[in-house]
C-alpha angles and dihedrals in degrees: 000000000000121000120245090257093051092048092050093048091051095052120109121251120265090212094127090050088053092052090050091048090051090057094051106038123066096196134043128186114217123196123278128231119325109166098051094044093047089052101041103030100033100026093230126153108248097176132083140097090310098020112215099355093099096053089087087071093056121079092221091045094051092047093049094047090047092050094051095045092048090049092053092043091053089056093051090046092050091058098037096247125145108248125225121197129171134199116261091244105113090128099040104098116141095273095050093040089053092051089051091054095248097121124070128218090271093056093253126133137174096195095100092045090051092053091047090049093058090052089050091056090058091043089057090055089051090050091053090057095042094250122145115238131161124197117217137189113232122216134174147188126283096230135053106314093207101046105021091234111153094014120150136247117252095260092046091048092051091053094047100042096042090079096056095041090052093050091051089050090053089048091056100249114182092215141352123237124196105198128198098005106178104179135053098223095053091042089056093052091043091052091049091051091050093043090057090067095059089228122130108263140189128206115208117193134209094242126196125210089249090067096255137111116252089266091056099258113142111244093238091052093048092052092046094050096045093047090050094048100046137065123218094030125233116274087237143316129249143156136241142192094039134101119252093246098066089041091058088048091050093051091048091060108118093237090055095051092101137121088241093061091041094053101034107035103074116148151051135192096198133209114228091227130060090217117119124264092258094047091053093044092054095046119108093203133052111266114215142170120207113284093237092052093051090047091053090054091053092050089053090056091050092048098043103030106023097239115175109184116067125179143141136258133169114011097008123128136176088279091060092046091049092052091046095052093044096050094042093051092045089052092052091051091051094055114078094188116065113249122238115283 
């Protein structure tokens, strides 16, 4: 008899279910912070050649990840929102996975399948209660995610990221999620690698307050180029690891006041603090704003910009996610006319 992990790994993707859900539901709740909470609340090491990817092989790591995902799922379920969760594998491309000892001499690895299997276990629990949950495979750039330094050209990115995208496809991921993409060329290659799988995929940029990616590309331009260079196109674009205030500022830039941005840029995993990436990275304590304040910023993005995916990043806890879900759903109920999708 197969183990739970083996069963989960062998399951087919629910990618088509995710696409159908995307057409029917105006709002999605994405997970909140993992890395900071794993480090500060559970005292786990979240750094290394492949960052958090190996935690799935540690008893304490599996338990902590399961606890956090179930906590976030319960909030989504309480408010009737589809829940999106992604494996903690942003820095687990083939090169990093090899340095971490996760790839054998034949170029094979089970580390991505093991991470997906843990998410599947929680997804089964959601199924049993009639809750909607989708399990994604997270990917990320080769270079510095906050500056774009060391990022790849589009052809180089396609070659590097194809391996990870293919392994997630084999593991039955429901969708692929490229987080903190700072440069246009690598984002193009990343999107092409994900598109090859046929799975729904989302590209999340490192977005500055001036409305540009970290490499200086205007958001509208980045979306236009990636859409033109990939088939099938991304489900949508979003940003993560940034507070709602600079995102509103970025979207208000004149060159981003376009139908393309309005219709294609649809999500945010928000930091709880308005401090910059580097200020947060150098801080020895978790920086947070009040949950209600963060939630109000997310509601403004829903109201003004039509965003549909809302989640948490640095500094967020279950309290922030609860406030976010509560205020977003209250806002939806108060609006008789459906907001732009």
